[in-house]
C-alpha positions in Angstrom: 89.3 120.8 80.8 85.3 120.4 80.8 83.2 118.7 78.0 80.1 120.5 79.7 79.7 122.6 76.4 76.7 123.3 74.0 77.8 120.6 70.7 76.1 122.9 68.3 78.3 124.8 66.2 78.0 127.1 63.1 79.7 126.5 59.9 81.6 130.1 60.3 82.6 129.6 63.9 86.4 129.0 64.5 87.0 126.7 67.1 90.4 126.7 68.4 92.5 122.9 69.6 90.8 123.3 72.9 87.1 123.7 71.4 87.6 120.4 69.0 88.8 118.6 72.0 85.7 119.4 74.4 83.2 118.9 71.8 85.1 115.1 71.3 84.8 114.5 74.9 81.4 115.1 75.0 80.1 113.3 72.2 81.8 110.0 73.0 80.7 110.8 76.7 76.8 111.5 74.3 76.9 108.5 72.6 78.9 105.8 74.7 81.4 105.6 71.7 84.2 106.8 69.9 83.3 108.5 66.8 84.0 106.1 63.7 85.7 108.6 61.1 86.7 112.8 60.8 83.6 113.7 58.2 81.1 111.8 60.6 82.6 113.3 62.9 82.3 116.9 62.0 78.8 116.1 60.6 77.1 115.7 64.0 79.1 118.9 65.8 78.5 120.8 62.8 82.0 121.4 61.8 83.8 121.9 58.7 86.2 119.0 58.0 89.1 121.2 57.4 89.0 122.9 60.8 89.1 119.9 62.5 92.6 119.0 60.3 93.7 122.1 61.6 94.4 121.2 64.3 94.4 117.1 64.2 95.8 114.5 61.3 93.1 112.3 62.9 90.7 111.0 65.3 93.2 108.7 66.6 95.5 112.2 67.4 93.2 114.0 68.5 93.3 111.1 71.4 96.4 111.0 72.2 96.3 115.0 72.1 93.4 115.0 74.6 96.1 112.8 77.2 98.8 115.6 76.2 96.1 118.4 77.3 96.2 117.0 80.8 99.4 117.4 80.8 100.1 120.7 79.7 96.9 121.7 82.0 98.9 119.9 85.0 102.3 121.3 84.4 101.3 124.8 84.2 98.6 124.7 87.2 102.0 123.0 88.7 104.4 125.4 88.2 102.2 128.4 89.4 101.9 127.2 93.1 103.1 129.2 95.6 106.9 128.7 96.0 107.4 126.2 93.4 110.6 127.6 92.4 112.0 127.2 96.0 110.9 123.6 95.9 112.9 120.3 96.2 112.4 118.0 93.1 110.1 115.6 95.1 108.4 118.0 95.8 107.7 119.6 92.9 107.1 115.6 91.1 104.1 115.4 94.2 103.1 118.8 93.2 102.5 117.4 89.8 100.8 114.3 90.4 98.3 115.6 93.0 97.3 118.4 90.7 97.5 115.9 87.3 95.3 113.1 89.0 92.7 116.6 90.2 92.1 116.8 86.3 91.7 113.9 85.3 88.9 113.1 88.7 87.4 116.0 86.9 86.9 113.9 83.7 87.0 110.8 85.6 83.9 109.9 83.3 85.7 110.1 79.6 89.0 108.6 81.6 87.1 105.5 82.4 85.4 105.2 79.4 88.4 105.7 76.9 91.2 103.3 78.9 88.1 100.5 79.5 87.5 100.4 75.9 91.5 98.7 75.3 91.8 95.3 76.3 95.4 95.2 76.7 97.3 97.9 78.4 99.6 97.7 75.1 96.7 99.7 73.9 95.9 102.1 75.9 100.1 102.9 75.8 98.8 104.2 72.0 96.6 106.6 73.2 98.6 107.7 76.5 101.7 108.7 74.1 100.9 112.3 74.8 100.9 111.9 78.2 104.2 110.1 78.0 105.9 112.0 76.7 105.0 114.8 79.2 106.0 112.7 82.1 109.0 112.3 80.8 110.3 115.0 79.8 109.4 116.7 83.4 110.9 113.9 85.0 114.4 114.7 83.2 113.7 118.3 83.5 113.5 117.8 87.1 116.2 115.4 87.5 118.8 118.0 85.4 118.0 120.2 87.9 119.2 118.1 90.9 122.5 116.8 88.8 123.5 120.8 88.2 124.1 120.7 92.0 126.2 118.0 92.4 129.5 118.1 91.5 131.2 115.1 91.0 129.9 112.6 88.7 129.0 109.5 90.6 126.8 111.3 92.8 124.7 112.6 89.8 121.4 110.5 88.4 120.7 109.2 85.5 118.2 111.3 83.5 117.1 108.6 81.3 116.5 105.7 83.6 114.5 107.8 86.0 112.2 109.8 83.1 111.2 106.3 82.4 110.7 105.5 86.2 108.6 108.3 86.2 106.5 107.7 83.1 106.4 103.8 85.2 105.2 105.3 88.5 102.4 107.7 86.7 101.3 104.4 85.3 101.2 102.6 88.5 99.4 105.6 90.0 96.3 105.3 87.6 95.4 102.1 87.6 95.3 102.5 91.4 92.7 105.5 90.7 90.9 104.0 88.2 89.7 101.1 91.0 90.1 103.6 93.9 86.6 104.0 95.1 87.2 105.4 98.2 85.3 109.1 98.6 87.6 111.8 97.4 90.1 109.1 96.3 92.0 109.8 99.3 93.5 106.2 98.9 95.5 107.2 95.9 96.5 111.0 97.8 98.0 108.4 99.9 99.4 106.0 97.2 101.1 109.0 95.7 103.0 110.4 98.1 104.1 107.0 99.3 105.0 105.9 95.7 106.7 109.1 95.2 109.1 109.0 98.3 110.2 105.7 97.3 110.9 106.9 93.9 113.5 109.4 95.0 114.7 107.6 97.8 115.6 105.4 95.5 117.9 107.2 93.8 119.0 108.2 97.7 121.2 106.3 99.7 118.8 104.7 101.9 115.4 103.7 100.1 114.0 100.2 102.5 112.0 102.2 104.3 110.2 104.2 101.7 109.6 101.0 99.6 109.4 98.8 102.8 106.1 101.3 103.2 105.0 101.4 100.2 104.8 97.4 100.4 102.9 97.9 103.4 100.6 100.0 102.3 99.8 97.8 98.6 99.6 94.7 100.3 96.4 95.9 103.1 94.8 97.5 99.8 95.1 94.1 98.6 93.6 92.3 101.0 90.8 95.3 101.8 
């Protein structure tokens, strides 16, 4: 997903969903504000309102779709990773998070602006609904696949609990990444590894070492 596209468009050219997303993100960054209505946005970008409504019902739904698009791009790249089919659930989720945050880093200016515009995280959650839906669906798929190999129900992991945990983990990583100023966001990479290990180990029998390791990392980061 890139915002570096020309904003001048002819009235006759058909635009894809991705084209409109790119135009919107670029407009936000250039104007340092969100477009206030569809009419004004379409006039400035020289596109027909009807074409906008072919893809989105409102500017709010467009903002939500941006986060859904981040997820779909990250998931697609993750599933194309070498050896993906043979990876354990933990490695698949780890690969997904690394890929997702590479995409967010490539669009960091928009992401920080979009999230910083909302003072409360409750307001941001509405914008992130597209990402939430995707993360939870992927997490459910991972845990269901893992459960298929378990013959006894008592050894199977609760799917809904795991998916909600994965989303909570996503928000925690996102908050960490937003304030990370380390070179190449190395601290975020380390945080992803430790937190994913801790989350998965919470579903196993010996989680204390991973949880303690994550706790030490967070404490060290807070004190730095």
